[in-house]
All heavy atoms as a GROMACS GRO file, in nm:
protein
  608
    1MET      N    1   0.886  -0.770  -1.816
    1MET     CA    2   0.789  -0.681  -1.767
    1MET      C    3   0.752  -0.721  -1.624
    1MET      O    4   0.744  -0.837  -1.593
    1MET     CB    5   0.662  -0.680  -1.850
    1MET     CG    6   0.681  -0.599  -1.981
    1MET     SD    7   0.523  -0.590  -2.071
    1MET     CE    8   0.431  -0.478  -1.978
    2ARG      N    9   0.724  -0.620  -1.548
    2ARG     CA   10   0.676  -0.645  -1.413
    2ARG      C   11   0.529  -0.646  -1.406
    2ARG      O   12   0.458  -0.570  -1.478
    2ARG     CB   13   0.731  -0.532  -1.319
    2ARG     CG   14   0.877  -0.531  -1.306
    2ARG     CD   15   0.905  -0.436  -1.192
    2ARG     NE   16   1.016  -0.354  -1.232
    2ARG     CZ   17   1.058  -0.241  -1.178
    2ARG    NH1   18   0.985  -0.195  -1.077
    2ARG    NH2   19   1.162  -0.176  -1.213
    3ASN      N   20   0.477  -0.724  -1.317
    3ASN     CA   21   0.331  -0.719  -1.292
    3ASN      C   22   0.312  -0.621  -1.178
    3ASN      O   23   0.333  -0.652  -1.062
    3ASN     CB   24   0.281  -0.857  -1.251
    3ASN     CG   25   0.293  -0.957  -1.367
    3ASN    OD1   26   0.268  -0.915  -1.480
    3ASN    ND2   27   0.311  -1.082  -1.336
    4VAL      N   28   0.265  -0.503  -1.217
    4VAL     CA   29   0.241  -0.401  -1.118
    4VAL      C   30   0.096  -0.359  -1.127
    4VAL      O   31   0.047  -0.325  -1.234
    4VAL     CB   32   0.332  -0.277  -1.147
    4VAL    CG1   33   0.299  -0.168  -1.048
    4VAL    CG2   34   0.476  -0.316  -1.140
    5GLU      N   35   0.034  -0.363  -1.011
    5GLU     CA   36  -0.110  -0.322  -1.009
    5GLU      C   37  -0.108  -0.169  -0.996
    5GLU      O   38  -0.050  -0.110  -0.910
    5GLU     CB   39  -0.181  -0.382  -0.890
    5GLU     CG   40  -0.326  -0.343  -0.881
    5GLU     CD   41  -0.388  -0.405  -0.756
    5GLU    OE1   42  -0.332  -0.497  -0.692
    5GLU    OE2   43  -0.499  -0.362  -0.727
    6ARG      N   44  -0.179  -0.108  -1.084
    6ARG     CA   45  -0.194   0.036  -1.086
    6ARG      C   46  -0.340   0.076  -1.047
    6ARG      O   47  -0.434   0.034  -1.110
    6ARG     CB   48  -0.158   0.100  -1.219
    6ARG     CG   49  -0.013   0.068  -1.257
    6ARG     CD   50   0.028   0.156  -1.367
    6ARG     NE   51   0.162   0.124  -1.413
    6ARG     CZ   52   0.272   0.182  -1.374
    6ARG    NH1   53   0.266   0.279  -1.293
    6ARG    NH2   54   0.387   0.140  -1.420
    7ARG      N   55  -0.346   0.152  -0.939
    7ARG     CA   56  -0.480   0.195  -0.899
    7ARG      C   57  -0.480   0.345  -0.906
    7ARG      O   58  -0.384   0.413  -0.865
    7ARG     CB   59  -0.510   0.150  -0.754
    7ARG     CG   60  -0.517   0.000  -0.743
    7ARG     CD   61  -0.553  -0.040  -0.601
    7ARG     NE   62  -0.433  -0.030  -0.518
    7ARG     CZ   63  -0.432  -0.019  -0.390
    7ARG    NH1   64  -0.546  -0.017  -0.322
    7ARG    NH2   65  -0.323  -0.012  -0.318
    8PRO      N   66  -0.589   0.405  -0.954
    8PRO     CA   67  -0.598   0.552  -0.956
    8PRO      C   68  -0.604   0.608  -0.816
    8PRO      O   69  -0.661   0.548  -0.724
    8PRO     CB   70  -0.727   0.574  -1.033
    8PRO     CG   71  -0.808   0.449  -1.022
    8PRO     CD   72  -0.711   0.340  -1.004
    9ILE      N   73  -0.537   0.718  -0.796
    9ILE     CA   74  -0.537   0.788  -0.665
    9ILE      C   75  -0.641   0.893  -0.673
    9ILE      O   76  -0.641   0.981  -0.754
    9ILE     CB   77  -0.395   0.846  -0.639
    9ILE    CG1   78  -0.293   0.734  -0.632
    9ILE    CG2   79  -0.400   0.925  -0.508
    9ILE    CD1   80  -0.150   0.787  -0.620
   10GLN      N   81  -0.732   0.883  -0.576
   10GLN     CA   82  -0.836   0.991  -0.572
   10GLN      C   83  -0.823   1.064  -0.444
   10GLN      O   84  -0.807   1.004  -0.336
   10GLN     CB   85  -0.974   0.918  -0.580
   10GLN     CG   86  -0.995   0.849  -0.709
   10GLN     CD   87  -1.128   0.776  -0.710
   10GLN    OE1   88  -1.200   0.764  -0.611
   10GLN    NE2   89  -1.167   0.722  -0.830
   11PRO      N   90  -0.831   1.196  -0.452
   11PRO     CA   91  -0.823   1.278  -0.328
   11PRO      C   92  -0.939   1.247  -0.242
   11PRO      O   93  -1.052   1.220  -0.287
   11PRO     CB   94  -0.827   1.422  -0.374
   11PRO     CG   95  -0.871   1.415  -0.519
   11PRO     CD   96  -0.849   1.278  -0.569
   12GLY      N   97  -0.918   1.248  -0.109
   12GLY     CA   98  -1.027   1.220  -0.018
   12GLY      C   99  -1.001   1.284   0.116
   12GLY      O  100  -0.909   1.364   0.132
   13VAL      N  101  -1.075   1.240   0.213
   13VAL     CA  102  -1.066   1.298   0.345
   13VAL      C  103  -0.931   1.267   0.407
   13VAL      O  104  -0.876   1.349   0.482
   13VAL     CB  105  -1.182   1.239   0.433
   13VAL    CG1  106  -1.171   1.290   0.575
   13VAL    CG2  107  -1.320   1.270   0.375
   14ASP      N  108  -0.873   1.155   0.379
   14ASP     CA  109  -0.743   1.116   0.437
   14ASP      C  110  -0.631   1.210   0.393
   14ASP      O  111  -0.527   1.216   0.458
   14ASP     CB  112  -0.708   0.974   0.399
   14ASP     CG  113  -0.806   0.874   0.457
   14ASP    OD1  114  -0.872   0.909   0.558
   14ASP    OD2  115  -0.818   0.763   0.399
   15ASP      N  116  -0.648   1.285   0.280
   15ASP     CA  117  -0.542   1.371   0.232
   15ASP      C  118  -0.525   1.493   0.319
   15ASP      O  119  -0.426   1.562   0.306
   15ASP     CB  120  -0.571   1.413   0.090
   15ASP     CG  121  -0.566   1.296  -0.006
   15ASP    OD1  122  -0.502   1.193   0.027
   15ASP    OD2  123  -0.621   1.307  -0.119
   16ALA      N  124  -0.622   1.526   0.403
   16ALA     CA  125  -0.614   1.649   0.484
   16ALA      C  126  -0.489   1.645   0.572
   16ALA      O  127  -0.422   1.747   0.586
   16ALA     CB  128  -0.741   1.660   0.569
   17GLY      N  129  -0.461   1.538   0.631
   17GLY     CA  130  -0.347   1.522   0.719
   17GLY      C  131  -0.216   1.544   0.641
   17GLY      O  132  -0.122   1.613   0.691
   18ILE      N  133  -0.208   1.485   0.529
   18ILE     CA  134  -0.085   1.497   0.443
   18ILE      C  135  -0.069   1.636   0.396
   18ILE      O  136   0.038   1.695   0.406
   18ILE     CB  137  -0.089   1.398   0.328
   18ILE    CG1  138  -0.084   1.255   0.379
   18ILE    CG2  139   0.018   1.425   0.229
   18ILE    CD1  140  -0.104   1.148   0.273
   19ASN      N  141  -0.181   1.696   0.352
   19ASN     CA  142  -0.172   1.839   0.304
   19ASN      C  143  -0.131   1.930   0.422
   19ASN      O  144  -0.054   2.023   0.400
   19ASN     CB  145  -0.308   1.878   0.251
   19ASN     CG  146  -0.335   1.814   0.117
   19ASN    OD1  147  -0.244   1.781   0.046
   19ASN    ND2  148  -0.463   1.800   0.083
   20PHE      N  149  -0.182   1.903   0.541
   20PHE     CA  150  -0.144   1.984   0.657
   20PHE      C  151   0.007   1.975   0.682
   20PHE      O  152   0.080   2.074   0.701
   20PHE     CB  153  -0.222   1.946   0.783
   20PHE     CG  154  -0.184   2.018   0.903
   20PHE    CD1  155  -0.221   2.147   0.926
   20PHE    CD2  156  -0.100   1.952   0.998
   20PHE    CE1  157  -0.182   2.214   1.037
   20PHE    CE2  158  -0.062   2.021   1.112
   20PHE     CZ  159  -0.096   2.152   1.130
   21LEU      N  160   0.058   1.850   0.680
   21LEU     CA  161   0.200   1.830   0.703
   21LEU      C  162   0.287   1.902   0.600
   21LEU      O  163   0.392   1.958   0.628
   21LEU     CB  164   0.235   1.678   0.710
   21LEU     CG  165   0.179   1.605   0.833
   21LEU    CD1  166   0.204   1.460   0.816
   21LEU    CD2  167   0.243   1.661   0.960
   22LEU      N  168   0.244   1.887   0.474
   22LEU     CA  169   0.317   1.954   0.364
   22LEU      C  170   0.318   2.105   0.383
   22LEU      O  171   0.419   2.171   0.359
   22LEU     CB  172   0.258   1.916   0.228
   22LEU     CG  173   0.288   1.773   0.183
   22LEU    CD1  174   0.210   1.742   0.054
   22LEU    CD2  175   0.438   1.757   0.158
   23THR      N  176   0.202   2.160   0.414
   23THR     CA  177   0.193   2.304   0.437
   23THR      C  178   0.285   2.348   0.553
   23THR      O  179   0.355   2.451   0.544
   23THR     CB  180   0.047   2.342   0.470
   23THR    OG1  181  -0.035   2.306   0.357
   23THR    CG2  182   0.035   2.494   0.494
   24GLU      N  183   0.288   2.274   0.662
   24GLU     CA  184   0.368   2.308   0.773
   24GLU      C  185   0.516   2.298   0.737
   24GLU      O  186   0.599   2.379   0.776
   24GLU     CB  187   0.335   2.218   0.894
   24GLU     CG  188   0.203   2.254   0.959
   24GLU     CD  189   0.197   2.395   1.005
   24GLU    OE1  190   0.286   2.441   1.080
   24GLU    OE2  191   0.100   2.462   0.969
   25ALA      N  192   0.549   2.197   0.658
   25ALA     CA  193   0.692   2.178   0.619
   25ALA      C  194   0.737   2.299   0.527
   25ALA      O  195   0.846   2.350   0.540
   25ALA     CB  196   0.711   2.049   0.542
   26ARG      N  197   0.647   2.339   0.445
   26ARG     CA  198   0.676   2.459   0.356
   26ARG      C  199   0.692   2.584   0.438
   26ARG      O  200   0.786   2.663   0.417
   26ARG     CB  201   0.567   2.476   0.251
   26ARG     CG  202   0.565   2.374   0.142
   26ARG     CD  203   0.458   2.400   0.042
   26ARG     NE  204   0.452   2.293  -0.052
   26ARG     CZ  205   0.347   2.216  -0.070
   26ARG    NH1  206   0.238   2.230   0.005
   26ARG    NH2  207   0.349   2.117  -0.157
   27LYS      N  208   0.601   2.604   0.537
   27LYS     CA  209   0.613   2.722   0.622
   27LYS      C  210   0.747   2.720   0.699
   27LYS      O  211   0.814   2.822   0.711
   27LYS     CB  212   0.499   2.727   0.724
   27LYS     CG  213   0.366   2.766   0.664
   27LYS     CD  214   0.261   2.770   0.773
   27LYS     CE  215   0.121   2.792   0.719
   27LYS     NZ  216   0.024   2.787   0.825
   28ASP      N  217   0.784   2.600   0.751
   28ASP     CA  218   0.903   2.586   0.825
   28ASP      C  219   1.026   2.622   0.738
   28ASP      O  220   1.122   2.690   0.780
   28ASP     CB  221   0.919   2.449   0.887
   28ASP     CG  222   1.032   2.434   0.981
   28ASP    OD1  223   1.044   2.522   1.072
   28ASP    OD2  224   1.109   2.339   0.963
   29GLU      N  225   1.024   2.575   0.616
   29GLU     CA  226   1.135   2.601   0.524
   29GLU      C  227   1.144   2.748   0.493
   29GLU      O  228   1.254   2.805   0.489
   29GLU     CB  229   1.121   2.519   0.395
   29GLU     CG  230   1.226   2.546   0.293
   29GLU     CD  231   1.368   2.503   0.338
   29GLU    OE1  232   1.379   2.422   0.435
   29GLU    OE2  233   1.464   2.557   0.280
   30ARG      N  234   1.034   2.813   0.473
   30ARG     CA  235   1.036   2.957   0.447
   30ARG      C  236   1.085   3.032   0.565
   30ARG      O  237   1.166   3.130   0.553
   30ARG     CB  238   0.892   3.002   0.411
   30ARG     CG  239   0.846   2.963   0.278
   30ARG     CD  240   0.705   3.018   0.243
   30ARG     NE  241   0.662   2.960   0.118
   30ARG     CZ  242   0.549   2.896   0.107
   30ARG    NH1  243   0.466   2.882   0.210
   30ARG    NH2  244   0.513   2.848  -0.012
   31ARG      N  245   1.049   2.993   0.684
   31ARG     CA  246   1.102   3.062   0.810
   31ARG      C  247   1.252   3.043   0.813
   31ARG      O  248   1.327   3.136   0.849
   31ARG     CB  249   1.037   3.002   0.932
   31ARG     CG  250   0.903   3.052   0.968
   31ARG     CD  251   0.865   3.023   1.106
   31ARG     NE  252   0.763   2.935   1.156
   31ARG     CZ  253   0.680   2.852   1.093
   31ARG    NH1  254   0.686   2.829   0.972
   31ARG    NH2  255   0.589   2.785   1.155
   32ASN      N  256   1.300   2.923   0.789
   32ASN     CA  257   1.442   2.895   0.796
   32ASN      C  258   1.523   2.978   0.691
   32ASN      O  259   1.627   3.033   0.724
   32ASN     CB  260   1.474   2.748   0.775
   32ASN     CG  261   1.423   2.664   0.893
   32ASN    OD1  262   1.411   2.711   1.001
   32ASN    ND2  263   1.403   2.534   0.868
   33ARG      N  264   1.467   2.990   0.571
   33ARG     CA  265   1.536   3.067   0.465
   33ARG      C  266   1.535   3.215   0.507
   33ARG      O  267   1.635   3.286   0.482
   33ARG     CB  268   1.462   3.049   0.329
   33ARG     CG  269   1.475   2.912   0.274
   33ARG     CD  270   1.611   2.856   0.257
   33ARG     NE  271   1.702   2.945   0.190
   33ARG     CZ  272   1.835   2.942   0.207
   33ARG    NH1  273   1.891   2.857   0.289
   33ARG    NH2  274   1.912   3.029   0.142
   34ALA      N  275   1.423   3.262   0.566
   34ALA     CA  276   1.418   3.404   0.605
   34ALA      C  277   1.523   3.429   0.718
   34ALA      O  278   1.590   3.535   0.716
   34ALA     CB  279   1.280   3.438   0.661
   35GLU      N  280   1.542   3.335   0.807
   35GLU     CA  281   1.644   3.352   0.915
   35GLU      C  282   1.784   3.356   0.854
   35GLU      O  283   1.869   3.437   0.896
   35GLU     CB  284   1.637   3.239   1.015
   35GLU     CG  285   1.520   3.247   1.112
   35GLU     CD  286   1.540   3.370   1.204
   35GLU    OE1  287   1.653   3.404   1.242
   35GLU    OE2  288   1.433   3.429   1.238
   36VAL      N  289   1.808   3.270   0.757
   36VAL     CA  290   1.940   3.270   0.688
   36VAL      C  291   1.964   3.405   0.620
   36VAL      O  292   2.074   3.467   0.629
   36VAL     CB  293   1.951   3.154   0.587
   36VAL    CG1  294   2.072   3.171   0.496
   36VAL    CG2  295   1.951   3.025   0.658
   37MET      N  296   1.864   3.457   0.549
   37MET     CA  297   1.878   3.580   0.477
   37MET      C  298   1.897   3.697   0.576
   37MET      O  299   1.983   3.786   0.554
   37MET     CB  300   1.756   3.613   0.388
   37MET     CG  301   1.749   3.522   0.270
   37MET     SD  302   1.898   3.522   0.168
   37MET     CE  303   1.897   3.693   0.120
   38ALA      N  304   1.824   3.696   0.687
   38ALA     CA  305   1.838   3.801   0.789
   38ALA      C  306   1.983   3.801   0.846
   38ALA      O  307   2.040   3.906   0.866
   38ALA     CB  308   1.737   3.788   0.898
   39ALA      N  309   2.033   3.684   0.874
   39ALA     CA  310   2.168   3.672   0.925
   39ALA      C  311   2.271   3.723   0.828
   39ALA      O  312   2.366   3.795   0.864
   39ALA     CB  313   2.200   3.526   0.966
   40ARG      N  314   2.253   3.691   0.698
   40ARG     CA  315   2.344   3.744   0.594
   40ARG      C  316   2.341   3.893   0.587
   40ARG      O  317   2.447   3.961   0.579
   40ARG     CB  318   2.306   3.684   0.459
   40ARG     CG  319   2.353   3.543   0.435
   40ARG     CD  320   2.300   3.498   0.302
   40ARG     NE  321   2.413   3.458   0.220
   40ARG     CZ  322   2.405   3.374   0.116
   40ARG    NH1  323   2.290   3.316   0.089
   40ARG    NH2  324   2.510   3.348   0.043
   41LEU      N  325   2.223   3.950   0.591
   41LEU     CA  326   2.210   4.097   0.582
   41LEU      C  327   2.273   4.163   0.704
   41LEU      O  328   2.340   4.267   0.693
   41LEU     CB  329   2.064   4.140   0.571
   41LEU     CG  330   1.998   4.106   0.438
   41LEU    CD1  331   1.849   4.131   0.441
   41LEU    CD2  332   2.065   4.182   0.323
   42GLU      N  333   2.253   4.108   0.820
   42GLU     CA  334   2.317   4.162   0.940
   42GLU      C  335   2.468   4.158   0.936
   42GLU      O  336   2.539   4.249   0.973
   42GLU     CB  337   2.268   4.090   1.068
   42GLU     CG  338   2.125   4.120   1.105
   42GLU     CD  339   2.077   4.036   1.224
   42GLU    OE1  340   2.136   3.932   1.261
   42GLU    OE2  341   1.969   4.075   1.277
   43ARG      N  342   2.517   4.047   0.881
   43ARG     CA  343   2.666   4.029   0.863
   43ARG      C  344   2.717   4.135   0.770
   43ARG      O  345   2.824   4.196   0.798
   43ARG     CB  346   2.700   3.890   0.822
   43ARG     CG  347   2.840   3.850   0.839
   43ARG     CD  348   2.865   3.704   0.813
   43ARG     NE  349   2.828   3.660   0.683
   43ARG     CZ  350   2.730   3.574   0.658
   43ARG    NH1  351   2.659   3.519   0.753
   43ARG    NH2  352   2.700   3.541   0.533
   44ILE      N  353   2.650   4.155   0.662
   44ILE     CA  354   2.693   4.258   0.564
   44ILE      C  355   2.687   4.398   0.626
   44ILE      O  356   2.780   4.476   0.612
   44ILE     CB  357   2.606   4.251   0.436
   44ILE    CG1  358   2.639   4.121   0.361
   44ILE    CG2  359   2.634   4.366   0.346
   44ILE    CD1  360   2.543   4.087   0.250
   45ALA      N  361   2.580   4.427   0.697
   45ALA     CA  362   2.560   4.558   0.758
   45ALA      C  363   2.672   4.583   0.860
   45ALA      O  364   2.734   4.693   0.863
   45ALA     CB  365   2.426   4.570   0.824
   46THR      N  366   2.705   4.482   0.938
   46THR     CA  367   2.815   4.497   1.034
   46THR      C  368   2.947   4.522   0.967
   46THR      O  369   3.025   4.609   1.007
   46THR     CB  370   2.824   4.372   1.119
   46THR    OG1  371   2.702   4.351   1.190
   46THR    CG2  372   2.940   4.380   1.223
   47HIS      N  373   2.971   4.456   0.855
   47HIS     CA  374   3.098   4.471   0.779
   47HIS      C  375   3.103   4.616   0.720
   47HIS      O  376   3.207   4.680   0.724
   47HIS     CB  377   3.102   4.369   0.669
   47HIS     CG  378   3.228   4.382   0.581
   47HIS    ND1  379   3.353   4.349   0.628
   47HIS    CD2  380   3.240   4.427   0.456
   47HIS    CE1  381   3.441   4.373   0.532
   47HIS    NE2  382   3.377   4.422   0.429
   48VAL      N  383   2.990   4.662   0.669
   48VAL     CA  384   2.985   4.797   0.611
   48VAL      C  385   3.019   4.901   0.714
   48VAL      O  386   3.095   4.994   0.694
   48VAL     CB  387   2.849   4.825   0.544
   48VAL    CG1  388   2.831   4.972   0.511
   48VAL    CG2  389   2.831   4.740   0.422
   49VAL      N  390   2.960   4.887   0.835
   49VAL     CA  391   2.979   4.982   0.942
   49VAL      C  392   3.123   4.979   0.993
   49VAL      O  393   3.189   5.082   1.007
   49VAL     CB  394   2.877   4.960   1.055
   49VAL    CG1  395   2.913   5.044   1.176
   49VAL    CG2  396   2.737   4.994   1.008
   50ARG      N  397   3.177   4.861   1.020
   50ARG     CA  398   3.305   4.846   1.074
   50ARG      C  399   3.415   4.897   0.977
   50ARG      O  400   3.516   4.956   1.016
   50ARG     CB  401   3.337   4.702   1.110
   50ARG     CG  402   3.269   4.662   1.238
   50ARG     CD  403   3.312   4.526   1.284
   50ARG     NE  404   3.244   4.489   1.407
   50ARG     CZ  405   3.234   4.372   1.458
   50ARG    NH1  406   3.293   4.273   1.394
   50ARG    NH2  407   3.170   4.348   1.567
   51SER      N  408   3.386   4.871   0.852
   51SER     CA  409   3.485   4.914   0.745
   51SER      C  410   3.463   5.061   0.708
   51SER      O  411   3.545   5.111   0.624
   51SER     CB  412   3.472   4.827   0.624
   51SER     OG  413   3.494   4.690   0.654
   52GLN      N  414   3.358   5.123   0.755
   52GLN     CA  415   3.325   5.258   0.718
   52GLN      C  416   3.323   5.278   0.569
   52GLN      O  417   3.379   5.368   0.511
   52GLN     CB  418   3.421   5.356   0.782
   52GLN     CG  419   3.419   5.353   0.937
   52GLN     CD  420   3.518   5.450   0.997
   52GLN    OE1  421   3.604   5.503   0.929
   52GLN    NE2  422   3.506   5.470   1.130
   53MET      N  423   3.254   5.183   0.501
   53MET     CA  424   3.241   5.193   0.356
   53MET      C  425   3.157   5.305   0.313
   53MET      O  426   3.065   5.347   0.380
   53MET     CB  427   3.177   5.061   0.302
   53MET     CG  428   3.262   4.941   0.316
   53MET     SD  429   3.174   4.800   0.234
   53MET     CE  430   3.302   4.685   0.234
   54ASN      N  431   3.193   5.358   0.193
   54ASN     CA  432   3.105   5.460   0.136
   54ASN      C  433   2.992   5.386   0.062
   54ASN      O  434   2.987   5.266   0.054
   54ASN     CB  435   3.185   5.552   0.041
   54ASN     CG  436   3.247   5.474  -0.078
   54ASN    OD1  437   3.198   5.373  -0.115
   54ASN    ND2  438   3.352   5.528  -0.135
   55ALA      N  439   2.895   5.466   0.012
   55ALA     CA  440   2.777   5.410  -0.047
   55ALA      C  441   2.812   5.324  -0.169
   55ALA      O  442   2.750   5.216  -0.188
   55ALA     CB  443   2.683   5.520  -0.091
   56THR      N  444   2.907   5.358  -0.248
   56THR     CA  445   2.939   5.281  -0.369
   56THR      C  446   2.997   5.151  -0.333
   56THR      O  447   2.962   5.044  -0.391
   56THR     CB  448   3.040   5.361  -0.458
   56THR    OG1  449   2.985   5.490  -0.488
   56THR    CG2  450   3.078   5.291  -0.583
   57ALA      N  451   3.087   5.146  -0.238
   57ALA     CA  452   3.148   5.021  -0.191
   57ALA      C  453   3.043   4.928  -0.134
   57ALA      O  454   3.043   4.810  -0.152
   57ALA     CB  455   3.262   5.048  -0.096
   58ALA      N  456   2.956   4.988  -0.056
   58ALA     CA  457   2.849   4.906   0.012
   58ALA      C  458   2.752   4.850  -0.099
   58ALA      O  459   2.716   4.732  -0.086
   58ALA     CB  460   2.767   4.991   0.108
   59ALA      N  461   2.722   4.927  -0.200
   59ALA     CA  462   2.641   4.878  -0.307
   59ALA      C  463   2.706   4.765  -0.383
   59ALA      O  464   2.642   4.662  -0.417
   59ALA     CB  465   2.601   4.990  -0.401
   60GLU      N  466   2.835   4.776  -0.404
   60GLU     CA  467   2.909   4.672  -0.473
   60GLU      C  468   2.911   4.543  -0.391
   60GLU      O  469   2.901   4.432  -0.443
   60GLU     CB  470   3.054   4.717  -0.503
   60GLU     CG  471   3.062   4.821  -0.610
   60GLU     CD  472   3.205   4.877  -0.627
   60GLU    OE1  473   3.294   4.833  -0.554
   60GLU    OE2  474   3.220   4.961  -0.717
   61LEU      N  475   2.925   4.559  -0.262
   61LEU     CA  476   2.924   4.442  -0.170
   61LEU      C  477   2.786   4.372  -0.175
   61LEU      O  478   2.777   4.252  -0.181
   61LEU     CB  479   2.952   4.489  -0.027
   61LEU     CG  480   2.959   4.379   0.081
   61LEU    CD1  481   3.067   4.278   0.048
   61LEU    CD2  482   2.971   4.438   0.217
   62LEU      N  483   2.683   4.450  -0.177
   62LEU     CA  484   2.545   4.397  -0.189
   62LEU      C  485   2.523   4.323  -0.321
   62LEU      O  486   2.465   4.218  -0.326
   62LEU     CB  487   2.442   4.503  -0.169
   62LEU     CG  488   2.426   4.556  -0.027
   62LEU    CD1  489   2.338   4.678  -0.023
   62LEU    CD2  490   2.376   4.450   0.065
   63CYS      N  491   2.574   4.380  -0.427
   63CYS     CA  492   2.566   4.313  -0.557
   63CYS      C  493   2.642   4.184  -0.560
   63CYS      O  494   2.592   4.084  -0.618
   63CYS     CB  495   2.618   4.409  -0.669
   63CYS     SG  496   2.506   4.543  -0.705
   64ALA      N  497   2.755   4.180  -0.505
   64ALA     CA  498   2.834   4.056  -0.494
   64ALA      C  499   2.757   3.950  -0.416
   64ALA      O  500   2.756   3.831  -0.452
   64ALA     CB  501   2.972   4.079  -0.432
   65GLU      N  502   2.696   3.991  -0.302
   65GLU     CA  503   2.621   3.895  -0.222
   65GLU      C  504   2.495   3.846  -0.300
   65GLU      O  505   2.462   3.731  -0.294
   65GLU     CB  506   2.577   3.966  -0.096
   65GLU     CG  507   2.512   3.873   0.006
   65GLU     CD  508   2.606   3.769   0.062
   65GLU    OE1  509   2.727   3.783   0.056
   65GLU    OE2  510   2.558   3.668   0.116
   66ALA      N  511   2.431   3.934  -0.377
   66ALA     CA  512   2.320   3.896  -0.456
   66ALA      C  513   2.355   3.788  -0.561
   66ALA      O  514   2.288   3.692  -0.581
   66ALA     CB  515   2.259   4.014  -0.524
   67GLU      N  516   2.478   3.809  -0.621
   67GLU     CA  517   2.524   3.707  -0.715
   67GLU      C  518   2.552   3.575  -0.649
   67GLU      O  519   2.519   3.470  -0.705
   67GLU     CB  520   2.650   3.764  -0.784
   67GLU     CG  521   2.701   3.677  -0.898
   67GLU     CD  522   2.602   3.670  -1.010
   67GLU    OE1  523   2.522   3.759  -1.032
   67GLU    OE2  524   2.600   3.561  -1.083
   68LYS      N  525   2.605   3.574  -0.529
   68LYS     CA  526   2.630   3.449  -0.452
   68LYS      C  527   2.495   3.377  -0.431
   68LYS      O  528   2.485   3.256  -0.445
   68LYS     CB  529   2.694   3.480  -0.318
   68LYS     CG  530   2.841   3.514  -0.322
   68LYS     CD  531   2.887   3.537  -0.182
   68LYS     CE  532   3.024   3.603  -0.178
   68LYS     NZ  533   3.070   3.629  -0.037
   69ILE      N  534   2.394   3.454  -0.392
   69ILE     CA  535   2.264   3.396  -0.364
   69ILE      C  536   2.201   3.339  -0.490
   69ILE      O  537   2.147   3.228  -0.492
   69ILE     CB  538   2.171   3.502  -0.302
   69ILE    CG1  539   2.218   3.539  -0.167
   69ILE    CG2  540   2.026   3.451  -0.298
   69ILE    CD1  541   2.148   3.664  -0.104
   70ARG      N  542   2.218   3.407  -0.603
   70ARG     CA  543   2.170   3.353  -0.732
   70ARG      C  544   2.237   3.223  -0.769
   70ARG      O  545   2.175   3.125  -0.812
   70ARG     CB  546   2.193   3.454  -0.845
   70ARG     CG  547   2.089   3.563  -0.853
   70ARG     CD  548   2.104   3.643  -0.980
   70ARG     NE  549   2.048   3.774  -0.954
   70ARG     CZ  550   2.115   3.882  -0.923
   70ARG    NH1  551   2.247   3.880  -0.913
   70ARG    NH2  552   2.055   4.000  -0.899
   71ASN      N  553   2.366   3.217  -0.746
   71ASN     CA  554   2.443   3.097  -0.776
   71ASN      C  555   2.400   2.979  -0.685
   71ASN      O  556   2.382   2.864  -0.731
   71ASN     CB  557   2.594   3.120  -0.762
   71ASN     CG  558   2.646   3.206  -0.871
   71ASN    OD1  559   2.589   3.220  -0.981
   71ASN    ND2  560   2.756   3.278  -0.843
   72GLU      N  561   2.375   3.009  -0.562
   72GLU     CA  562   2.326   2.908  -0.469
   72GLU      C  563   2.188   2.855  -0.508
   72GLU      O  564   2.164   2.738  -0.505
   72GLU     CB  565   2.317   2.958  -0.324
   72GLU     CG  566   2.452   2.985  -0.262
   72GLU     CD  567   2.438   3.046  -0.120
   72GLU    OE1  568   2.328   3.060  -0.069
   72GLU    OE2  569   2.547   3.081  -0.068
   73ALA      N  570   2.101   2.949  -0.557
   73ALA     CA  571   1.970   2.907  -0.598
   73ALA      C  572   1.977   2.816  -0.721
   73ALA      O  573   1.900   2.722  -0.736
   73ALA     CB  574   1.882   3.031  -0.634
   74ARG      N  575   2.068   2.846  -0.814
   74ARG     CA  576   2.085   2.765  -0.935
   74ARG      C  577   2.134   2.628  -0.895
   74ARG      O  578   2.099   2.525  -0.966
   74ARG     CB  579   2.184   2.829  -1.033
   74ARG     CG  580   2.126   2.949  -1.099
   74ARG     CD  581   2.220   3.007  -1.202
   74ARG     NE  582   2.175   3.140  -1.240
   74ARG     CZ  583   2.246   3.253  -1.232
   74ARG    NH1  584   2.371   3.249  -1.176
   74ARG    NH2  585   2.198   3.367  -1.267
   75GLU      N  586   2.219   2.610  -0.796
   75GLU     CA  587   2.271   2.483  -0.757
   75GLU      C  588   2.162   2.393  -0.698
   75GLU      O  589   2.173   2.272  -0.705
   75GLU     CB  590   2.386   2.501  -0.654
   75GLU     CG  591   2.506   2.560  -0.717
   75GLU     CD  592   2.619   2.587  -0.612
   75GLU    OE1  593   2.597   2.553  -0.493
   75GLU    OE2  594   2.720   2.644  -0.652
   76ILE      N  595   2.058   2.458  -0.633
   76ILE     CA  596   1.956   2.379  -0.574
   76ILE      C  597   1.869   2.304  -0.679
   76ILE      O  598   1.829   2.191  -0.653
   76ILE     CB  599   1.859   2.470  -0.484
   76ILE    CG1  600   1.939   2.524  -0.371
   76ILE    CG2  601   1.738   2.401  -0.442
   76ILE    CD1  602   1.871   2.630  -0.288
   77CYS      N  603   1.847   2.366  -0.789
   77CYS     CA  604   1.760   2.306  -0.888
   77CYS      C  605   1.821   2.188  -0.959
   77CYS      O  606   1.919   2.151  -0.968
   77CYS     CB  607   1.718   2.409  -0.996
   77CYS     SG  608   1.625   2.542  -0.923
   0.00000   0.00000   0.00000
């Protein structure tokens, strides 16, 4: 067995800085994810226009992209 001193952690004034940093990191991650999604949508839209896809083909392309995104999300967890 290890001799480990355990002290209870109590929230206090010092936590404000850490909470601020965590909030900013979360906001930054959300911004980055939004940029990635916007770029993906623009790439798909460009492909649809250049290929002169009909509505059905464009919808199928969007469904395939949605499935890719779901799979990526599952891999993160």
